[in-house]
Gaussian input, Z-matrix of N, CA and C with variables (Angstrom, degrees):
# hf/3-21g

backbone

0 1
 N
 C     1     B1
 C     2     B2     1     A1
 N     3     B3     2     A2     1     D1
 C     4     B4     3     A3     2     D2
 C     5     B5     4     A4     3     D3
 N     6     B6     5     A5     4     D4
 C     7     B7     6     A6     5     D5
 C     8     B8     7     A7     6     D6
 N     9     B9     8     A8     7     D7
 C    10    B10     9     A9     8     D8
 C    11    B11    10    A10     9     D9
 N    12    B12    11    A11    10    D10
 C    13    B13    12    A12    11    D11
 C    14    B14    13    A13    12    D12
 N    15    B15    14    A14    13    D13
 C    16    B16    15    A15    14    D14
 C    17    B17    16    A16    15    D15
 N    18    B18    17    A17    16    D16
 C    19    B19    18    A18    17    D17
 C    20    B20    19    A19    18    D18
 N    21    B21    20    A20    19    D19
 C    22    B22    21    A21    20    D20
 C    23    B23    22    A22    21    D21
 N    24    B24    23    A23    22    D22
 C    25    B25    24    A24    23    D23
 C    26    B26    25    A25    24    D24
 N    27    B27    26    A26    25    D25
 C    28    B28    27    A27    26    D26
 C    29    B29    28    A28    27    D27
 N    30    B30    29    A29    28    D28
 C    31    B31    30    A30    29    D29
 C    32    B32    31    A31    30    D30
 N    33    B33    32    A32    31    D31
 C    34    B34    33    A33    32    D32
 C    35    B35    34    A34    33    D33
 N    36    B36    35    A35    34    D34
 C    37    B37    36    A36    35    D35
 C    38    B38    37    A37    36    D36
 N    39    B39    38    A38    37    D37
 C    40    B40    39    A39    38    D38
 C    41    B41    40    A40    39    D39
 N    42    B42    41    A41    40    D40
 C    43    B43    42    A42    41    D41
 C    44    B44    43    A43    42    D42
 N    45    B45    44    A44    43    D43
 C    46    B46    45    A45    44    D44
 C    47    B47    46    A46    45    D45
 N    48    B48    47    A47    46    D46
 C    49    B49    48    A48    47    D47
 C    50    B50    49    A49    48    D48
 N    51    B51    50    A50    49    D49
 C    52    B52    51    A51    50    D50
 C    53    B53    52    A52    51    D51
 N    54    B54    53    A53    52    D52
 C    55    B55    54    A54    53    D53
 C    56    B56    55    A55    54    D54
 N    57    B57    56    A56    55    D55
 C    58    B58    57    A57    56    D56
 C    59    B59    58    A58    57    D57
 N    60    B60    59    A59    58    D58
 C    61    B61    60    A60    59    D59
 C    62    B62    61    A61    60    D60
 N    63    B63    62    A62    61    D61
 C    64    B64    63    A63    62    D62
 C    65    B65    64    A64    63    D63
 N    66    B66    65    A65    64    D64
 C    67    B67    66    A66    65    D65
 C    68    B68    67    A67    66    D66
 N    69    B69    68    A68    67    D67
 C    70    B70    69    A69    68    D68
 C    71    B71    70    A70    69    D69
 N    72    B72    71    A71    70    D70
 C    73    B73    72    A72    71    D71
 C    74    B74    73    A73    72    D72
 N    75    B75    74    A74    73    D73
 C    76    B76    75    A75    74    D74
 C    77    B77    76    A76    75    D75
 N    78    B78    77    A77    76    D76
 C    79    B79    78    A78    77    D77
 C    80    B80    79    A79    78    D78
 N    81    B81    80    A80    79    D79
 C    82    B82    81    A81    80    D80
 C    83    B83    82    A82    81    D81
 N    84    B84    83    A83    82    D82
 C    85    B85    84    A84    83    D83
 C    86    B86    85    A85    84    D84
 N    87    B87    86    A86    85    D85
 C    88    B88    87    A87    86    D86
 C    89    B89    88    A88    87    D87
 N    90    B90    89    A89    88    D88
 C    91    B91    90    A90    89    D89
 C    92    B92    91    A91    90    D90
 N    93    B93    92    A92    91    D91
 C    94    B94    93    A93    92    D92
 C    95    B95    94    A94    93    D93
 N    96    B96    95    A95    94    D94
 C    97    B97    96    A96    95    D95
 C    98    B98    97    A97    96    D96
 N    99    B99    98    A98    97    D97
 C   100   B100    99    A99    98    D98
 C   101   B101   100   A100    99    D99
 N   102   B102   101   A101   100   D100
 C   103   B103   102   A102   101   D101
 C   104   B104   103   A103   102   D102
 N   105   B105   104   A104   103   D103
 C   106   B106   105   A105   104   D104
 C   107   B107   106   A106   105   D105
 N   108   B108   107   A107   106   D106
 C   109   B109   108   A108   107   D107
 C   110   B110   109   A109   108   D108
 N   111   B111   110   A110   109   D109
 C   112   B112   111   A111   110   D110
 C   113   B113   112   A112   111   D111
 N   114   B114   113   A113   112   D112
 C   115   B115   114   A114   113   D113
 C   116   B116   115   A115   114   D114
 N   117   B117   116   A116   115   D115
 C   118   B118   117   A117   116   D116
 C   119   B119   118   A118   117   D117
 N   120   B120   119   A119   118   D118
 C   121   B121   120   A120   119   D119
 C   122   B122   121   A121   120   D120
 N   123   B123   122   A122   121   D121
 C   124   B124   123   A123   122   D122
 C   125   B125   124   A124   123   D123
 N   126   B126   125   A125   124   D124
 C   127   B127   126   A126   125   D125
 C   128   B128   127   A127   126   D126
 N   129   B129   128   A128   127   D127
 C   130   B130   129   A129   128   D128
 C   131   B131   130   A130   129   D129
 N   132   B132   131   A131   130   D130
 C   133   B133   132   A132   131   D131
 C   134   B134   133   A133   132   D132
 N   135   B135   134   A134   133   D133
 C   136   B136   135   A135   134   D134
 C   137   B137   136   A136   135   D135
 N   138   B138   137   A137   136   D136
 C   139   B139   138   A138   137   D137
 C   140   B140   139   A139   138   D138
 N   141   B141   140   A140   139   D139
 C   142   B142   141   A141   140   D140
 C   143   B143   142   A142   141   D141
 N   144   B144   143   A143   142   D142
 C   145   B145   144   A144   143   D143
 C   146   B146   145   A145   144   D144
 N   147   B147   146   A146   145   D145
 C   148   B148   147   A147   146   D146
 C   149   B149   148   A148   147   D147
 N   150   B150   149   A149   148   D148
 C   151   B151   150   A150   149   D149
 C   152   B152   151   A151   150   D150
 N   153   B153   152   A152   151   D151
 C   154   B154   153   A153   152   D152
 C   155   B155   154   A154   153   D153
 N   156   B156   155   A155   154   D154
 C   157   B157   156   A156   155   D155
 C   158   B158   157   A157   156   D156
 N   159   B159   158   A158   157   D157
 C   160   B160   159   A159   158   D158
 C   161   B161   160   A160   159   D159
 N   162   B162   161   A161   160   D160
 C   163   B163   162   A162   161   D161
 C   164   B164   163   A163   162   D162
 N   165   B165   164   A164   163   D163
 C   166   B166   165   A165   164   D164
 C   167   B167   166   A166   165   D165
 N   168   B168   167   A167   166   D166
 C   169   B169   168   A168   167   D167
 C   170   B170   169   A169   168   D168
 N   171   B171   170   A170   169   D169
 C   172   B172   171   A171   170   D170
 C   173   B173   172   A172   171   D171
 N   174   B174   173   A173   172   D172
 C   175   B175   174   A174   173   D173
 C   176   B176   175   A175   174   D174
 N   177   B177   176   A176   175   D175
 C   178   B178   177   A177   176   D176
 C   179   B179   178   A178   177   D177
 N   180   B180   179   A179   178   D178
 C   181   B181   180   A180   179   D179
 C   182   B182   181   A181   180   D180
 N   183   B183   182   A182   181   D181
 C   184   B184   183   A183   182   D182
 C   185   B185   184   A184   183   D183
 N   186   B186   185   A185   184   D184
 C   187   B187   186   A186   185   D185
 C   188   B188   187   A187   186   D186
 N   189   B189   188   A188   187   D187
 C   190   B190   189   A189   188   D188
 C   191   B191   190   A190   189   D189
 N   192   B192   191   A191   190   D190
 C   193   B193   192   A192   191   D191
 C   194   B194   193   A193   192   D192
 N   195   B195   194   A194   193   D193
 C   196   B196   195   A195   194   D194
 C   197   B197   196   A196   195   D195
 N   198   B198   197   A197   196   D196
 C   199   B199   198   A198   197   D197
 C   200   B200   199   A199   198   D198
 N   201   B201   200   A200   199   D199
 C   202   B202   201   A201   200   D200
 C   203   B203   202   A202   201   D201
 N   204   B204   203   A203   202   D202
 C   205   B205   204   A204   203   D203
 C   206   B206   205   A205   204   D204
 N   207   B207   206   A206   205   D205
 C   208   B208   207   A207   206   D206
 C   209   B209   208   A208   207   D207
 N   210   B210   209   A209   208   D208
 C   211   B211   210   A210   209   D209
 C   212   B212   211   A211   210   D210
 N   213   B213   212   A212   211   D211
 C   214   B214   213   A213   212   D212
 C   215   B215   214   A214   213   D213
 N   216   B216   215   A215   214   D214
 C   217   B217   216   A216   215   D215
 C   218   B218   217   A217   216   D216
 N   219   B219   218   A218   217   D217
 C   220   B220   219   A219   218   D218
 C   221   B221   220   A220   219   D219
 N   222   B222   221   A221   220   D220
 C   223   B223   222   A222   221   D221
 C   224   B224   223   A223   222   D222
 N   225   B225   224   A224   223   D223
 C   226   B226   225   A225   224   D224
 C   227   B227   226   A226   225   D225
 N   228   B228   227   A227   226   D226
 C   229   B229   228   A228   227   D227
 C   230   B230   229   A229   228   D228
 N   231   B231   230   A230   229   D229
 C   232   B232   231   A231   230   D230
 C   233   B233   232   A232   231   D231
 N   234   B234   233   A233   232   D232
 C   235   B235   234   A234   233   D233
 C   236   B236   235   A235   234   D234
 N   237   B237   236   A236   235   D235
 C   238   B238   237   A237   236   D236
 C   239   B239   238   A238   237   D237
 N   240   B240   239   A239   238   D238
 C   241   B241   240   A240   239   D239
 C   242   B242   241   A241   240   D240
 N   243   B243   242   A242   241   D241
 C   244   B244   243   A243   242   D242
 C   245   B245   244   A244   243   D243
 N   246   B246   245   A245   244   D244
 C   247   B247   246   A246   245   D245
 C   248   B248   247   A247   246   D246
 N   249   B249   248   A248   247   D247
 C   250   B250   249   A249   248   D248
 C   251   B251   250   A250   249   D249
 N   252   B252   251   A251   250   D250
 C   253   B253   252   A252   251   D251
 C   254   B254   253   A253   252   D252
 N   255   B255   254   A254   253   D253
 C   256   B256   255   A255   254   D254
 C   257   B257   256   A256   255   D255
 N   258   B258   257   A257   256   D256
 C   259   B259   258   A258   257   D257
 C   260   B260   259   A259   258   D258
 N   261   B261   260   A260   259   D259
 C   262   B262   261   A261   260   D260
 C   263   B263   262   A262   261   D261
 N   264   B264   263   A263   262   D262
 C   265   B265   264   A264   263   D263
 C   266   B266   265   A265   264   D264
 N   267   B267   266   A266   265   D265
 C   268   B268   267   A267   266   D266
 C   269   B269   268   A268   267   D267
 N   270   B270   269   A269   268   D268
 C   271   B271   270   A270   269   D269
 C   272   B272   271   A271   270   D270
 N   273   B273   272   A272   271   D271
 C   274   B274   273   A273   272   D272
 C   275   B275   274   A274   273   D273
 N   276   B276   275   A275   274   D274
 C   277   B277   276   A276   275   D275
 C   278   B278   277   A277   276   D276
 N   279   B279   278   A278   277   D277
 C   280   B280   279   A279   278   D278
 C   281   B281   280   A280   279   D279
 N   282   B282   281   A281   280   D280
 C   283   B283   282   A282   281   D281
 C   284   B284   283   A283   282   D282
 N   285   B285   284   A284   283   D283
 C   286   B286   285   A285   284   D284
 C   287   B287   286   A286   285   D285
 N   288   B288   287   A287   286   D286
 C   289   B289   288   A288   287   D287
 C   290   B290   289   A289   288   D288
 N   291   B291   290   A290   289   D289
 C   292   B292   291   A291   290   D290
 C   293   B293   292   A292   291   D291
 N   294   B294   293   A293   292   D292
 C   295   B295   294   A294   293   D293
 C   296   B296   295   A295   294   D294
 N   297   B297   296   A296   295   D295
 C   298   B298   297   A297   296   D296
 C   299   B299   298   A298   297   D297
 N   300   B300   299   A299   298   D298
 C   301   B301   300   A300   299   D299
 C   302   B302   301   A301   300   D300
 N   303   B303   302   A302   301   D301
 C   304   B304   303   A303   302   D302
 C   305   B305   304   A304   303   D303
 N   306   B306   305   A305   304   D304
 C   307   B307   306   A306   305   D305
 C   308   B308   307   A307   306   D306
 N   309   B309   308   A308   307   D307
 C   310   B310   309   A309   308   D308
 C   311   B311   310   A310   309   D309
 N   312   B312   311   A311   310   D310
 C   313   B313   312   A312   311   D311
 C   314   B314   313   A313   312   D312
 N   315   B315   314   A314   313   D313
 C   316   B316   315   A315   314   D314
 C   317   B317   316   A316   315   D315
 N   318   B318   317   A317   316   D316
 C   319   B319   318   A318   317   D317
 C   320   B320   319   A319   318   D318
 N   321   B321   320   A320   319   D319
 C   322   B322   321   A321   320   D320
 C   323   B323   322   A322   321   D321
 N   324   B324   323   A323   322   D322
 C   325   B325   324   A324   323   D323
 C   326   B326   325   A325   324   D324
 N   327   B327   326   A326   325   D325
 C   328   B328   327   A327   326   D326
 C   329   B329   328   A328   327   D327
 N   330   B330   329   A329   328   D328
 C   331   B331   330   A330   329   D329
 C   332   B332   331   A331   330   D330

   B1=1.4425
   B2=1.5220
   B3=1.3248
   B4=1.4579
   B5=1.5245
   B6=1.3277
   B7=1.4613
   B8=1.5201
   B9=1.3359
   B10=1.4555
   B11=1.5217
   B12=1.3395
   B13=1.4565
   B14=1.5212
   B15=1.3411
   B16=1.4636
   B17=1.5235
   B18=1.3348
   B19=1.4566
   B20=1.5117
   B21=1.3179
   B22=1.4575
   B23=1.5207
   B24=1.3249
   B25=1.4600
   B26=1.5222
   B27=1.3215
   B28=1.4603
   B29=1.5208
   B30=1.3339
   B31=1.4657
   B32=1.5162
   B33=1.3153
   B34=1.4679
   B35=1.5322
   B36=1.3185
   B37=1.4669
   B38=1.5196
   B39=1.3153
   B40=1.4544
   B41=1.5083
   B42=1.3263
   B43=1.4626
   B44=1.5324
   B45=1.3186
   B46=1.4656
   B47=1.5256
   B48=1.3354
   B49=1.4657
   B50=1.5320
   B51=1.3337
   B52=1.4620
   B53=1.5227
   B54=1.3218
   B55=1.4660
   B56=1.5273
   B57=1.3235
   B58=1.4602
   B59=1.5244
   B60=1.3201
   B61=1.4576
   B62=1.5100
   B63=1.3241
   B64=1.4721
   B65=1.5335
   B66=1.3388
   B67=1.4602
   B68=1.5223
   B69=1.3321
   B70=1.4560
   B71=1.5174
   B72=1.3125
   B73=1.4610
   B74=1.5298
   B75=1.3316
   B76=1.4605
   B77=1.5271
   B78=1.3186
   B79=1.4665
   B80=1.5301
   B81=1.3176
   B82=1.4646
   B83=1.5229
   B84=1.3317
   B85=1.4580
   B86=1.5197
   B87=1.3166
   B88=1.4585
   B89=1.5143
   B90=1.3153
   B91=1.4577
   B92=1.5173
   B93=1.3272
   B94=1.4558
   B95=1.5224
   B96=1.3285
   B97=1.4642
   B98=1.5180
   B99=1.3339
   B100=1.4575
   B101=1.5292
   B102=1.3251
   B103=1.4550
   B104=1.5154
   B105=1.3284
   B106=1.4597
   B107=1.5278
   B108=1.3358
   B109=1.4520
   B110=1.5169
   B111=1.3346
   B112=1.4578
   B113=1.5273
   B114=1.3247
   B115=1.4650
   B116=1.5193
   B117=1.3195
   B118=1.4612
   B119=1.5274
   B120=1.3365
   B121=1.4619
   B122=1.5282
   B123=1.3316
   B124=1.4629
   B125=1.5229
   B126=1.3089
   B127=1.4618
   B128=1.5212
   B129=1.3444
   B130=1.4612
   B131=1.5234
   B132=1.3187
   B133=1.4617
   B134=1.5209
   B135=1.3332
   B136=1.4597
   B137=1.5241
   B138=1.3161
   B139=1.4619
   B140=1.5280
   B141=1.3177
   B142=1.4642
   B143=1.5197
   B144=1.3373
   B145=1.4585
   B146=1.5164
   B147=1.3353
   B148=1.4543
   B149=1.5201
   B150=1.3209
   B151=1.4536
   B152=1.5158
   B153=1.3381
   B154=1.4600
   B155=1.5163
   B156=1.3336
   B157=1.4578
   B158=1.5170
   B159=1.3167
   B160=1.4659
   B161=1.5215
   B162=1.3483
   B163=1.4545
   B164=1.5271
   B165=1.3351
   B166=1.4726
   B167=1.5286
   B168=1.3342
   B169=1.4524
   B170=1.5113
   B171=1.3327
   B172=1.4717
   B173=1.5206
   B174=1.3202
   B175=1.4553
   B176=1.5231
   B177=1.3379
   B178=1.4573
   B179=1.5223
   B180=1.3332
   B181=1.4589
   B182=1.5159
   B183=1.3404
   B184=1.4554
   B185=1.5223
   B186=1.3429
   B187=1.4676
   B188=1.5175
   B189=1.3349
   B190=1.4632
   B191=1.5220
   B192=1.3356
   B193=1.4708
   B194=1.5259
   B195=1.3162
   B196=1.4606
   B197=1.5319
   B198=1.3378
   B199=1.4566
   B200=1.5321
   B201=1.3376
   B202=1.4630
   B203=1.5265
   B204=1.3184
   B205=1.4603
   B206=1.5212
   B207=1.3265
   B208=1.4657
   B209=1.5208
   B210=1.3170
   B211=1.4552
   B212=1.5159
   B213=1.3244
   B214=1.4622
   B215=1.5149
   B216=1.3211
   B217=1.4595
   B218=1.5195
   B219=1.3206
   B220=1.4606
   B221=1.5202
   B222=1.3319
   B223=1.4600
   B224=1.5285
   B225=1.3266
   B226=1.4641
   B227=1.5187
   B228=1.3295
   B229=1.4676
   B230=1.5136
   B231=1.3277
   B232=1.4566
   B233=1.5110
   B234=1.3071
   B235=1.4622
   B236=1.5123
   B237=1.3157
   B238=1.4623
   B239=1.5223
   B240=1.3265
   B241=1.4721
   B242=1.5232
   B243=1.3108
   B244=1.4649
   B245=1.5197
   B246=1.3211
   B247=1.4628
   B248=1.5181
   B249=1.3317
   B250=1.4572
   B251=1.5239
   B252=1.3329
   B253=1.4585
   B254=1.5221
   B255=1.3210
   B256=1.4528
   B257=1.5286
   B258=1.3172
   B259=1.4583
   B260=1.5279
   B261=1.3396
   B262=1.4575
   B263=1.5166
   B264=1.3288
   B265=1.4639
   B266=1.5250
   B267=1.3415
   B268=1.4603
   B269=1.5203
   B270=1.3370
   B271=1.4607
   B272=1.5225
   B273=1.3396
   B274=1.4547
   B275=1.5227
   B276=1.3349
   B277=1.4566
   B278=1.5206
   B279=1.3359
   B280=1.4594
   B281=1.5200
   B282=1.3291
   B283=1.4541
   B284=1.5202
   B285=1.3145
   B286=1.4635
   B287=1.5247
   B288=1.3393
   B289=1.4604
   B290=1.5280
   B291=1.3127
   B292=1.4665
   B293=1.5313
   B294=1.3213
   B295=1.4770
   B296=1.5260
   B297=1.3347
   B298=1.4705
   B299=1.5223
   B300=1.3223
   B301=1.4722
   B302=1.5269
   B303=1.3308
   B304=1.4630
   B305=1.5241
   B306=1.3376
   B307=1.4649
   B308=1.5200
   B309=1.3235
   B310=1.4650
   B311=1.5172
   B312=1.3372
   B313=1.4601
   B314=1.5264
   B315=1.3234
   B316=1.4636
   B317=1.5135
   B318=1.3427
   B319=1.4539
   B320=1.5249
   B321=1.3298
   B322=1.4577
   B323=1.5077
   B324=1.3324
   B325=1.4532
   B326=1.5227
   B327=1.3317
   B328=1.4660
   B329=1.5336
   B330=1.3358
   B331=1.4735
   B332=1.5157
   A1=109.46
   A2=115.30
   A3=121.17
   A4=109.80
   A5=115.58
   A6=122.04
   A7=108.60
   A8=117.10
   A9=121.47
   A10=109.41
   A11=116.49
   A12=121.52
   A13=108.67
   A14=116.71
   A15=121.97
   A16=110.17
   A17=115.83
   A18=122.58
   A19=107.75
   A20=116.62
   A21=123.31
   A22=106.39
   A23=117.06
   A24=120.09
   A25=111.55
   A26=114.49
   A27=122.37
   A28=107.00
   A29=116.03
   A30=121.04
   A31=110.76
   A32=114.85
   A33=123.63
   A34=113.07
   A35=115.69
   A36=120.31
   A37=108.68
   A38=114.91
   A39=120.86
   A40=112.35
   A41=116.10
   A42=122.32
   A43=114.28
   A44=116.76
   A45=120.89
   A46=108.78
   A47=118.75
   A48=119.54
   A49=110.47
   A50=115.38
   A51=121.39
   A52=109.79
   A53=115.38
   A54=121.47
   A55=107.82
   A56=117.69
   A57=121.68
   A58=110.17
   A59=115.79
   A60=122.01
   A61=114.00
   A62=116.84
   A63=122.47
   A64=110.76
   A65=115.32
   A66=121.37
   A67=111.34
   A68=114.50
   A69=122.98
   A70=106.68
   A71=117.52
   A72=121.38
   A73=109.68
   A74=115.51
   A75=122.55
   A76=111.17
   A77=115.39
   A78=121.66
   A79=109.62
   A80=116.33
   A81=123.80
   A82=112.79
   A83=116.30
   A84=121.72
   A85=109.22
   A86=115.82
   A87=122.50
   A88=107.03
   A89=116.34
   A90=120.74
   A91=109.50
   A92=115.62
   A93=121.47
   A94=108.09
   A95=115.81
   A96=119.54
   A97=106.51
   A98=115.61
   A99=120.29
   A100=111.54
   A101=116.26
   A102=120.93
   A103=110.42
   A104=116.31
   A105=121.05
   A106=107.05
   A107=115.63
   A108=122.24
   A109=110.01
   A110=115.72
   A111=122.16
   A112=107.86
   A113=117.00
   A114=122.45
   A115=110.02
   A116=115.91
   A117=122.08
   A118=107.98
   A119=117.22
   A120=120.92
   A121=111.97
   A122=117.69
   A123=121.77
   A124=108.92
   A125=117.00
   A126=121.61
   A127=113.98
   A128=117.66
   A129=116.34
   A130=116.42
   A131=119.60
   A132=119.90
   A133=113.10
   A134=115.11
   A135=121.68
   A136=108.30
   A137=116.30
   A138=120.94
   A139=108.24
   A140=115.73
   A141=121.34
   A142=107.53
   A143=115.62
   A144=120.33
   A145=111.49
   A146=113.89
   A147=123.00
   A148=107.13
   A149=116.91
   A150=122.17
   A151=106.19
   A152=116.10
   A153=118.55
   A154=112.65
   A155=113.47
   A156=123.41
   A157=108.29
   A158=116.06
   A159=121.07
   A160=106.98
   A161=115.04
   A162=122.55
   A163=108.34
   A164=116.85
   A165=121.66
   A166=112.34
   A167=116.14
   A168=120.84
   A169=114.42
   A170=117.63
   A171=121.41
   A172=109.21
   A173=116.33
   A174=121.35
   A175=109.36
   A176=115.91
   A177=121.96
   A178=108.39
   A179=116.64
   A180=121.77
   A181=112.52
   A182=115.32
   A183=121.62
   A184=108.66
   A185=116.40
   A186=122.98
   A187=107.87
   A188=116.42
   A189=121.94
   A190=107.93
   A191=115.19
   A192=121.99
   A193=112.11
   A194=116.63
   A195=120.84
   A196=109.44
   A197=118.09
   A198=120.21
   A199=111.74
   A200=114.68
   A201=121.59
   A202=106.27
   A203=116.90
   A204=121.54
   A205=111.44
   A206=117.01
   A207=121.62
   A208=109.41
   A209=116.87
   A210=121.81
   A211=114.27
   A212=117.40
   A213=121.41
   A214=113.00
   A215=115.41
   A216=121.56
   A217=110.58
   A218=114.30
   A219=122.76
   A220=106.98
   A221=116.77
   A222=120.93
   A223=106.53
   A224=115.28
   A225=121.42
   A226=110.44
   A227=116.93
   A228=122.54
   A229=107.20
   A230=116.88
   A231=121.00
   A232=109.93
   A233=115.93
   A234=120.31
   A235=110.72
   A236=116.75
   A237=121.38
   A238=113.18
   A239=117.44
   A240=120.78
   A241=110.43
   A242=115.82
   A243=123.79
   A244=107.46
   A245=117.24
   A246=122.22
   A247=107.36
   A248=116.92
   A249=122.14
   A250=109.19
   A251=115.36
   A252=122.49
   A253=108.71
   A254=116.28
   A255=121.20
   A256=109.14
   A257=116.65
   A258=122.82
   A259=111.80
   A260=115.23
   A261=122.16
   A262=115.05
   A263=118.47
   A264=121.54
   A265=111.31
   A266=115.76
   A267=121.53
   A268=109.43
   A269=116.32
   A270=122.71
   A271=107.76
   A272=115.84
   A273=121.22
   A274=110.14
   A275=114.64
   A276=121.83
   A277=108.16
   A278=115.19
   A279=122.05
   A280=108.11
   A281=116.44
   A282=122.70
   A283=109.34
   A284=116.68
   A285=119.47
   A286=112.33
   A287=116.54
   A288=122.21
   A289=109.09
   A290=116.76
   A291=121.78
   A292=112.29
   A293=115.59
   A294=124.26
   A295=114.08
   A296=117.63
   A297=119.40
   A298=116.21
   A299=118.54
   A300=119.31
   A301=111.33
   A302=115.54
   A303=121.84
   A304=107.63
   A305=117.05
   A306=121.38
   A307=110.28
   A308=115.44
   A309=122.29
   A310=107.45
   A311=115.60
   A312=121.94
   A313=107.70
   A314=116.37
   A315=121.89
   A316=108.49
   A317=115.70
   A318=119.98
   A319=111.87
   A320=114.38
   A321=123.19
   A322=105.81
   A323=116.04
   A324=121.74
   A325=108.66
   A326=116.30
   A327=122.00
   A328=107.68
   A329=115.09
   A330=119.77
   A331=110.35
   D1=136.40
   D2=179.51
   D3=-99.01
   D4=138.12
   D5=175.98
   D6=-111.74
   D7=129.73
   D8=-178.71
   D9=-133.96
   D10=126.37
   D11=174.07
   D12=-88.60
   D13=134.07
   D14=-178.23
   D15=-141.05
   D16=155.08
   D17=167.17
   D18=-112.48
   D19=135.87
   D20=173.97
   D21=-119.43
   D22=132.82
   D23=-175.25
   D24=-130.86
   D25=153.09
   D26=171.54
   D27=-139.15
   D28=138.33
   D29=-176.95
   D30=-114.59
   D31=147.26
   D32=172.84
   D33=52.62
   D34=46.82
   D35=176.16
   D36=-68.56
   D37=141.51
   D38=179.95
   D39=-122.76
   D40=-135.47
   D41=-170.27
   D42=-84.92
   D43=-2.35
   D44=175.90
   D45=-99.15
   D46=127.64
   D47=176.77
   D48=-54.50
   D49=130.43
   D50=-174.25
   D51=-125.63
   D52=130.14
   D53=176.70
   D54=-71.51
   D55=122.50
   D56=-176.14
   D57=-62.18
   D58=121.69
   D59=178.35
   D60=62.62
   D61=20.23
   D62=-173.32
   D63=45.85
   D64=40.05
   D65=-175.00
   D66=-103.06
   D67=120.81
   D68=170.17
   D69=-123.24
   D70=135.45
   D71=-177.24
   D72=-63.77
   D73=126.59
   D74=-178.58
   D75=-76.07
   D76=165.01
   D77=176.43
   D78=-58.78
   D79=148.54
   D80=179.26
   D81=57.40
   D82=30.59
   D83=-179.04
   D84=-132.25
   D85=141.51
   D86=169.63
   D87=-119.45
   D88=143.51
   D89=-177.80
   D90=-131.98
   D91=137.08
   D92=173.72
   D93=-114.00
   D94=123.10
   D95=173.56
   D96=-80.94
   D97=121.26
   D98=-179.35
   D99=-104.76
   D100=-10.43
   D101=175.68
   D102=-165.39
   D103=140.81
   D104=175.08
   D105=-148.45
   D106=115.06
   D107=-176.54
   D108=-123.22
   D109=135.27
   D110=177.75
   D111=-114.22
   D112=125.78
   D113=179.35
   D114=-109.29
   D115=136.71
   D116=174.78
   D117=-86.85
   D118=113.03
   D119=-178.76
   D120=-98.63
   D121=7.54
   D122=177.55
   D123=-70.64
   D124=142.07
   D125=-174.81
   D126=-66.73
   D127=-32.55
   D128=-171.08
   D129=-145.06
   D130=-3.85
   D131=-173.86
   D132=-118.67
   D133=147.61
   D134=170.03
   D135=-71.37
   D136=139.28
   D137=174.83
   D138=-113.72
   D139=163.10
   D140=172.41
   D141=-118.40
   D142=133.34
   D143=-175.22
   D144=-123.79
   D145=152.04
   D146=170.71
   D147=-114.92
   D148=142.96
   D149=173.22
   D150=-138.52
   D151=125.49
   D152=-177.15
   D153=-145.86
   D154=154.89
   D155=177.49
   D156=-89.61
   D157=128.53
   D158=173.60
   D159=-103.90
   D160=116.38
   D161=-173.20
   D162=-133.39
   D163=108.62
   D164=-179.05
   D165=52.23
   D166=40.95
   D167=178.68
   D168=85.67
   D169=-11.48
   D170=177.46
   D171=-87.89
   D172=143.33
   D173=178.84
   D174=-116.94
   D175=119.20
   D176=-178.67
   D177=-120.39
   D178=119.60
   D179=-175.06
   D180=-76.36
   D181=137.57
   D182=166.44
   D183=-90.67
   D184=-39.96
   D185=171.51
   D186=-143.11
   D187=148.84
   D188=178.20
   D189=-137.79
   D190=128.45
   D191=-178.89
   D192=55.20
   D193=37.80
   D194=-179.68
   D195=-80.27
   D196=127.53
   D197=-178.93
   D198=-76.22
   D199=140.43
   D200=174.05
   D201=-130.20
   D202=116.37
   D203=-177.88
   D204=-63.84
   D205=154.30
   D206=177.08
   D207=-54.32
   D208=127.46
   D209=-179.23
   D210=77.08
   D211=1.50
   D212=-176.92
   D213=-99.67
   D214=179.56
   D215=179.32
   D216=-134.25
   D217=158.50
   D218=174.10
   D219=-126.95
   D220=121.62
   D221=176.15
   D222=-92.61
   D223=107.35
   D224=-177.71
   D225=-82.92
   D226=-41.28
   D227=177.58
   D228=-130.58
   D229=132.89
   D230=177.97
   D231=169.58
   D232=177.14
   D233=-178.34
   D234=63.46
   D235=-127.65
   D236=-179.39
   D237=-79.34
   D238=-16.60
   D239=-177.26
   D240=-84.07
   D241=135.33
   D242=173.98
   D243=-132.96
   D244=158.33
   D245=175.35
   D246=-129.36
   D247=129.71
   D248=-179.31
   D249=-98.43
   D250=132.61
   D251=176.61
   D252=-115.75
   D253=145.09
   D254=176.21
   D255=-120.39
   D256=178.46
   D257=-175.36
   D258=-45.75
   D259=126.85
   D260=176.98
   D261=88.26
   D262=-9.02
   D263=-179.84
   D264=-78.25
   D265=153.85
   D266=174.33
   D267=-152.88
   D268=162.76
   D269=176.52
   D270=-109.85
   D271=135.70
   D272=179.33
   D273=-122.15
   D274=147.20
   D275=178.96
   D276=-132.01
   D277=145.49
   D278=177.98
   D279=-144.64
   D280=142.66
   D281=175.04
   D282=-110.62
   D283=161.10
   D284=175.41
   D285=-86.58
   D286=-0.98
   D287=-177.99
   D288=-132.76
   D289=138.27
   D290=-176.92
   D291=-58.88
   D292=136.18
   D293=169.44
   D294=52.74
   D295=48.87
   D296=-173.89
   D297=-124.74
   D298=-4.44
   D299=-174.82
   D300=-123.89
   D301=125.33
   D302=169.86
   D303=-102.05
   D304=142.02
   D305=-176.24
   D306=-130.76
   D307=135.89
   D308=170.74
   D309=-121.94
   D310=125.06
   D311=177.07
   D312=-119.60
   D313=118.07
   D314=177.60
   D315=-98.86
   D316=130.07
   D317=-174.27
   D318=-132.15
   D319=159.18
   D320=168.15
   D321=-116.16
   D322=116.83
   D323=-178.39
   D324=-102.39
   D325=129.24
   D326=-179.13
   D327=-116.14
   D328=118.16
   D329=-178.31
   D330=-121.95

């Protein structure tokens, strides 16, 4: 089995749910999210963000309507917390304001 560390990013996410890094776990692959950070790139306003796991059509929130101050960040996954994804799973992020959230998701992919 091969282990590969990767970063997946999405810039200027707005009010449409967006798959982080257009990443969906491929067949015969397991993925561990080891970090997921959302940055507010809006010049002056607090935004509220949702981050959720899409698993076989089900959506399970990690955070919902979480405030992120202007110029600030929210660490959704990190430290001791990890999230495991299996084939077909993906992470989605949405902001309450257009083009205001940058996301970095660090993963360990096992194939």
